C-alpha positions as CSV (number, residue, x, y, z in Angstrom):
1,M,63.3,88.6,112.0
2,P,65.9,87.5,109.4
3,A,68.3,84.8,110.6
4,P,71.9,85.9,111.5
5,I,74.5,85.4,108.8
6,S,77.6,83.4,109.5
7,I,81.0,85.0,108.7
8,S,84.2,83.0,108.1
9,S,87.3,83.4,110.2
10,N,89.0,85.0,107.2
11,E,86.2,87.6,106.8
12,Q,86.3,88.3,110.5
13,A,90.0,88.7,110.5
14,W,89.9,91.2,107.6
15,I,87.0,93.3,108.9
16,K,88.8,93.6,112.2
17,Q,92.0,94.6,110.4
18,Y,90.3,97.2,108.2
19,L,88.4,98.7,111.1
20,Q,91.5,99.1,113.2
21,E,93.5,100.6,110.4
22,T,90.7,102.9,109.1
23,Y,90.1,104.4,112.6
24,D,93.6,104.0,113.9
25,I,92.4,102.1,117.0
26,A,94.1,98.9,118.2
27,V,91.3,97.0,119.9
28,V,92.4,95.1,123.0
29,D,89.5,95.7,125.5
30,A,86.0,97.0,125.9
31,F,87.1,100.7,126.1
32,D,88.6,100.3,122.6
33,C,85.3,98.9,121.4
34,K,83.5,101.9,122.7
35,A,86.0,104.3,121.1
36,L,85.6,102.4,117.8
37,S,81.8,102.6,118.0
38,E,82.1,106.4,118.6
39,A,84.6,106.9,115.8
40,V,82.4,105.0,113.3
41,Y,79.4,107.1,114.3
42,K,81.4,110.4,114.1
43,H,82.9,109.7,110.6
44,K,80.1,107.7,109.0
45,G,76.9,108.6,111.0
46,T,76.3,104.8,111.5
47,K,75.5,103.4,114.9
48,I,77.2,100.1,115.6
49,S,77.0,99.2,119.3
50,Y,80.2,98.6,121.3
51,S,78.7,95.3,122.3
52,T,78.8,94.3,118.6
53,F,82.5,95.2,118.5
54,R,83.1,93.2,121.7
55,R,81.7,90.1,120.0
56,L,83.5,90.8,116.7
57,F,86.8,91.1,118.5
58,D,86.2,88.0,120.6
59,L,86.2,89.9,123.9
60,V,82.9,88.1,124.8
61,P,81.5,84.8,123.6
62,N,81.0,85.0,119.8
63,T,78.8,82.9,117.6
64,N,80.5,84.2,114.4
65,S,77.2,85.4,113.0
66,L,75.7,88.9,112.7
67,S,72.6,90.4,111.1
68,R,72.7,91.6,107.5
69,Y,72.1,95.1,108.8
70,V,75.2,95.0,111.0
71,L,77.3,93.3,108.4
72,N,76.4,96.0,105.8
73,A,77.1,98.7,108.4
74,L,80.6,97.2,109.1
75,A,81.4,97.1,105.4
76,E,80.2,100.7,104.9
77,A,82.4,101.7,107.9
78,V,85.5,100.7,106.0
79,G,84.5,102.1,102.6
80,F,82.5,99.3,101.0
81,K,79.0,99.6,99.6
82,N,77.8,96.5,101.4
83,W,78.9,93.2,103.0
84,E,78.7,91.2,99.8
85,L,81.2,93.5,98.1
86,F,83.5,93.3,101.1
87,K,83.3,89.5,101.0
88,Q,84.2,89.4,97.4
89,H,87.2,91.8,98.1
90,V,88.7,89.7,101.0
91,A,88.0,86.3,99.4
92,R,91.3,86.9,97.5
93,F,93.2,87.6,100.7
94,D,92.8,84.3,102.6
95,T,95.8,84.7,105.0
96,N,96.3,81.0,105.4
97,V,96.5,80.4,101.7
98,I,98.9,83.3,101.2
99,N,101.1,82.1,104.0
100,Q,101.0,78.6,102.5
101,N,102.1,79.9,99.1
102,I,105.0,81.7,100.8
103,Q,106.0,78.5,102.5
104,I,105.9,76.6,99.2
105,Y,108.1,79.3,97.6
106,S,110.6,79.2,100.5
107,R,111.1,75.5,99.9
108,Q,111.6,76.1,96.2
109,L,109.0,73.5,95.2
110,P,108.2,73.1,91.4
111,N,106.2,76.0,89.9
112,S,106.4,77.9,93.2
113,N,107.7,81.1,91.5
114,A,104.6,81.4,89.2
115,L,102.3,80.7,92.2
116,L,104.0,83.3,94.3
117,L,103.8,86.0,91.5
118,E,100.1,85.5,91.3
119,T,99.9,85.7,95.1
120,I,101.9,89.0,95.1
121,K,99.5,90.6,92.6
122,K,96.6,89.8,95.0
123,L,98.2,91.0,98.2
124,P,96.3,93.7,100.1
125,I,99.3,96.1,100.3
126,S,97.0,98.8,101.7
127,T,97.0,96.9,104.9
128,R,99.8,96.1,107.3
129,I,99.3,92.4,106.9
130,G,99.7,92.6,103.1
131,G,102.8,94.8,103.5
132,Y,104.5,92.4,105.9
133,Q,103.6,89.4,103.7
134,L,105.3,91.2,100.8
135,Q,108.3,91.9,103.0
136,S,108.5,88.3,104.0
137,I,108.5,87.3,100.3
138,I,111.3,89.8,99.4
139,N,113.4,88.6,102.4
140,I,113.0,85.0,101.2
141,A,113.9,85.9,97.6
142,I,117.0,87.7,98.8
143,G,118.0,84.7,100.9
144,N,117.4,82.4,97.9
145,K,119.3,84.8,95.6
146,D,116.2,84.8,93.4
147,F,116.8,88.1,91.6
148,E,114.7,87.0,88.7
149,L,111.6,87.0,90.9
150,L,112.6,90.4,92.4
151,D,113.1,91.8,88.8
152,V,109.4,91.1,88.2
153,V,108.3,92.4,91.6
154,V,109.9,95.8,91.4
155,H,108.2,96.4,88.1
156,I,104.6,95.6,89.3
157,S,102.3,98.6,89.0
158,F,101.6,99.1,92.7
159,E,99.1,101.8,93.6
160,I,102.0,103.9,95.0
161,D,100.0,107.2,95.1
162,N,97.9,105.6,97.8
163,Q,99.6,106.7,101.0
164,A,98.8,103.5,102.9
165,V,100.1,101.4,100.0
166,Y,103.2,103.6,99.8
167,E,104.0,103.3,103.5
168,H,103.7,99.5,103.5
169,L,105.8,99.2,100.3
170,V,108.6,101.2,102.1
171,I,108.5,98.6,104.9
172,A,108.3,95.7,102.4
173,F,111.4,96.9,100.4
174,Q,113.5,98.1,103.3
175,T,115.6,94.9,103.4
176,L,117.0,95.9,99.9
177,Y,118.2,99.1,101.5
178,F,119.7,97.5,104.6
179,Q,121.5,94.8,102.5
180,S,122.8,97.5,100.2
181,I,124.4,99.6,102.9
182,K,125.9,96.4,104.4
183,G,127.7,95.9,101.1
184,N,125.8,92.9,99.7
185,S,127.2,93.1,96.2
186,E,124.4,91.0,94.6
187,V,121.7,93.3,96.0
188,I,123.6,96.4,95.0
189,A,123.9,95.1,91.5
190,F,120.2,94.3,91.5
191,V,119.3,97.8,92.6
192,E,121.7,99.5,90.1
193,R,120.2,97.4,87.3
194,N,116.6,98.2,88.1
195,I,116.4,101.6,89.9
196,S,116.3,103.8,86.8
197,Q,113.2,102.0,85.5
198,S,111.4,101.1,88.7
199,T,109.3,103.8,90.4
200,V,108.7,101.7,93.5
201,L,112.5,101.2,94.0
202,Q,113.2,104.9,93.5
203,K,110.5,106.1,96.0
204,C,110.9,103.3,98.6
205,L,114.7,103.3,98.7
206,L,114.8,107.1,98.8
207,Q,112.4,107.1,101.8
208,A,114.4,104.4,103.5
């Protein structure tokens, strides 16, 4: 029998995030694991036991290792061909690294803007975590009056036709709306300067 394969804490965090968002189930107990197992089987025809989900979500002792068959099944359940492709996908989304880069930017350390722009381009906006990370960046930029960074952000070609991406972008950009209606003249000037050429501003502020 092949030896179990270890998974990193980042991989575990992201497969949990994708599973819960894909099947709209917030896993907090064994009943949720059973519901998730049934949902995966219903939509994908793949059997993943609820005991596997209990280990994955740390509801029972977990060795952070699973068989290749189970890992591939988990990846397929969230739309990936296999576990290796899922690993490659989430390797860019190390939450600790992203949060560290946000902290570096918030302290305005040298070259932090360039680092943050690269971080923004790699954010998984289709997930709630990615959306809230972008929201945090926008809030810090407004607080720092860094409208040069925001000028670049609002012209990034986000996958706005993807409903999940669009919903999270609305959340991420809502501070611009709230600051505008509060009369923040700098934010209002920023919006007026960019909205005619920024699809993301047009759609997100209209929704807000």
